[in-house]
N, C-alpha and C positions, 0 to 999 in steps of 0.2 A: 492198797495192794491190788484191789480189783481194778482200779483205773489204770494202774501200771500194766496189768495183764492185758487189758483191752488195747492199750497202745502198742504192745508187743505184737498182738494178733493183727492189728491193722497194718503195722509196718511190714509184717510178714506177707500179708495178702498183696500189698502194693508191690513188694519186691518180686513176688511170684508172677504177678501180671506183667511186669516189665520184662522178666526173664522169658516168659512164654511168648510175648510179642517179639522179642529179639530172635528167639529160635524160629518163630514163624517167618520173620523177615529173611533170616539167613537161609532158611529152607527154600523160600520162594526165589531168592536170588540165585540159588544153586540149582534150581529146577531146569532140566533140559526141556526146551520148548520148540515146537514148530508153529509158526504164525503166518497167517495170510493177512495182508493189509487190505484197506478199503479203497474204493474208487467211486467216482460219480461222473455222470454225463447225461447228455440229451439223447433222445431217440435218433439213431443213425450214427452216433459217435462210436469210436473205438476206445476201450479202456483197458488198462493193464493191471493185473493182480500179481504180486510177487510173494512167493513162499520163501521164508527164511527160517534159520534155526539159530538158537543161542544155547550157551552152556553145554556144548557138545562134549560128552565124556570120552569120546573116541569110538568111532564106528568104522566097520569095514564095508558096509553096504546098506542101502535103504531103498525102499519102494513105497510110494504113497499114492493115494487115490484122491483126486480133486473133483468134486461134484458141483454142478451149477444148475440154475433154473433155465431150461431150454426154451421156455415160453417167452422169455425176455432177452436171453443172451444166446449168442452164436459164437462157437469157438473159431478163432482165426488161426492162431499158431502158438507154439511153445518154444521159448528160447533154447538154443543149443548150448549156450554158455552157462556155467554154474561155478560157484566157489569150489565145488568138489572136483570139477573137471567135466569131461564129456558125459552127457546123460542120454538116455533113450526114452522115447515116448510112444505110448500106444493111445491113439486118439479114440475118442468116444465120450460117453458120459456115464460113469466117471472117467476122467483122464488118468491113465497110469503113467507115472514118471518114476524112473529108477536110476540108481548109480551103484556100481560095485567096483571096489579097488582091491589092491593087493595087501595093503597094511591098514591098520587103524589110523584114522586121521581125526584131529580135534578141531578142524576149522569151523568157523561160524560164518553166517552171512547167507547169501542168496543160494537157494536150492534150485529154484526154477522160476521163470517168468511166463505168465499165461496172458495172451492177448484175446479179449472178447470184443465182439461188436454188439452194441445195444440195438436190438431189432427196431425197425421203423415203426412197428405197431405196438411197441412195448408200452405198458401202462406205467405211469409214474409210480415210484415206490421203492422199497428196499428188497433186494434179492440176495439171499445168503450164498456164500461160496464156502464149502466145507472141505476139510482135509481129514482123511482117515488112513490108517495103515494096519497091516497085519503084524502082530508082535513078532512073528517069526521072520519078517522081512526087514527088520531093522536090527542088525546084529553087529557084534565086534568080531575080531579075528579069531577069537576062541569060540565063535558060534553061539555066544550068549546074547539073549535078547536085551536090547537097550530101549528103555522106555522114555518117551517124550510126551510132555503135556501139549495140548493142541489149542490154538486160538484161531477161530474161523474168521472169515472176512465178509464184507458186504459190498455189493454194487448198488448204488443209489441212482435210480433213473429220475432225472429232474423233469419238471413239467415245462414243456415248451410254451413259450409265450407267443402263440400263433396270432391271437387277436390283439395283443398288447405288447408289441415288440419293444425291447429295450435298445433303442437305436442310438448309435454313436455317429456323429457327423464326420465325414472326411472332406476337408476343404478342397476346393478346386486349386489346381496348380497349373500355371502357364508352362507350355512346352518351350524349350529353348533349343539352340543348335547343339547343346551338349547333353541334355537330358529330356526324357519324355515328361509330359504333363498328364493331368487327369481332370475329368469333370467332377463336379460335386456329387457325392453319393453318401449313403448311410448303410451301416453294418449293424445287424442285430447282435447284441452281446449275449443273447440267450440261445438263439438257434443258428447264428452265424450267417444268415442269409443277407444278401445285399439288396438295397432298394434305392430307387431314384428319387423318392420323395420322403419327407419327414414323417409321414403318417404310416409308412410301411405298406402302402397299397400296391405299388408297382415294383415287382421284384426284378432284379437284374440277374438273369441266369448266366449270361456270358460275361464273365468278369473282365475279359479283354476289351469289352466295348467301352469301358470308362477311360481307356488310355488314349492320350493325344500324342501323336507321333512327333518326333523331333522336327524343328523348323530347319529351313535351309540356311546355310552360312551367308553372311553379308560381306561381299568382297570389297576390299579397299582399292584405292588407286595404286599404280605401280610404285613400289618403294625401292629406292636404289640401295643395294647392299655394297656394291663395289663399282667405282667409277671406271669407265673405259678410258684407255689412253691410245696413243698412236701405235703402240706395240702389243697391248694386252686388252682382251675383251673384259667387259664388266658384267655385273649380274644384278638382277632385280626380282622382286616377288610381289605377289598380292596375298593379303591375309584377311581373315575374318575380323571385322571391326568389333565383334561382340566377344568372341572367345580367344582371338589371336592365333588360331590355327592357320598355318601356311597353306594356301589353296592352289597357288600356281607360281612357277619360277620361269625365268626367261633370261637369255644372254643379251648383253648390250654389245653391238658390233664395235670394232676398233674405230678410232677417229681417223678420218682421212687427213693426210698431211695438208697444211695450209699452202696454197699456191701464191707465188710472188705477185704483187699488185701490178697491173698494166702489162702482163705477159700475154701478148697476142699471137705468139708463135703457134703454129698449127702443125699437126703431124699428118703426113700424107695418108696414113691409114685411117685417119679420122678418129683414133683413140686418144682422147684428151689426156688420159692418164700417162701416156708415153711421150708427151710433147717435150722437145728439148728445152732446157732451161738456159736463157740468155745469160752469158757470163758478164758480170759487171766490168767495165773498163777501168784500168788502173792508170791511164795516161793522165798527166797533169794538165794544167791550163794551157790552152793553145797560144803560142807566141806568133806574133806577126813580124815578118822581116820587111824593113823599109828601105833596103838598099836600092839606089837608082830609081826611087819613087815607084818601084814595082813591088808592092807588098805581096809576099807569098806565104802560104801556110806550109807546115812540115809535110803535108800530104801532096804538095805541089800545086794546090789550087789557090787562086787569088781570092781575096776577101769577098769580092763581088760574086764569085761563084758559090760562096757559102751562104751569103746573105745579101739581100738587096739594100742594106744600109751600110754607111761608112763605119768602119771599125775604129777603135780607140787610137791606134798608131797613126792612121790616116788623118784623124782630127788634129793631132799634135803637129803634123807637117803643115797643114793648112794654116793653123793659127800662128805658127812660126813665121811663115812667108808674109802673112798679113802684118805681123808685128814689125818685121824688118822694113816693109814698105812704109808703114806709118812712121817709123823712126826716121826714115830717109826724108819724108816730106817735112817732118818737124825740123830736121837738121837744116834743110835747104831754106826753110822759112826763117829760122833763127839767124843763119849766116847772112841772108839778104837784108834782114833788119839791121844787123850790126853795120854793114857796109853803108847803108843809107844814112845812119846816124853820123858816121865819119864824114861823109860828103857835106852834110848840113853844118857840121862844126867848122 
């Protein structure tokens, strides 16, 4: 009986613990909260802290005060935009940021964004950013105070690696006709400074000094795009042999008409382009007349007047006469021989 009682008590305690934990978790989850986030950077950097709210039960207006350590931080600006709408800011330390509407709103998210600069002489370490509010300045439309839990933030100033830079090498790039190049240099991942050497001894203050300007284009020979004819002009261009960009264009003049071979005619004005063109003759082969042994051409001239040599028709006449004479001699010889044989018989 006693053991059974102990078991009942133990079970009751366990259930109570579980129930309390659940209530605490539900309560924490339902708590209206204003929170500042954290940020970090090196001396000289700008860092941004954002104020947000969660589990907003409904408010008609709010005003908060954000405080910071002015020995390490310098206020730069406060964002104008907010989840709630337009906000107003009164600069100083603390910074007063406020919003007032017409009706209760239950939005959650960004209330304000604050930009700080970490001072150049800031000592490395953690610097708290705190948010506070007057309970009478966070109200709903019924002018009832609305309570919010508060989570403050921290700006961590990191230690600059002045004597031991964390250098990242940037390889040299050749410049081309299409893009700029750069010399080899090094960038510190800690402080962001540029150096010309791997030991971080020689700083590059002018970042433009590492840039190599684009090179000139390399022109090609003339490339024909359209051939010229006797009636139309042609076109041609030069382009960069590296990137292909067209650098120059030019017309190709029309082609001059081809002149007939052997045309020696001249123009009295001396302009060769206006010389008359000799018309080719359509007359057939020249015939020679042999009537009465007086050969004449159609133009009335004798063959001797045209050429110093005997023409074909004249040769025929000569050979005909010679043939007749030879035939006569042979005939006389044959007849004489026959008569002589008869006398001898």
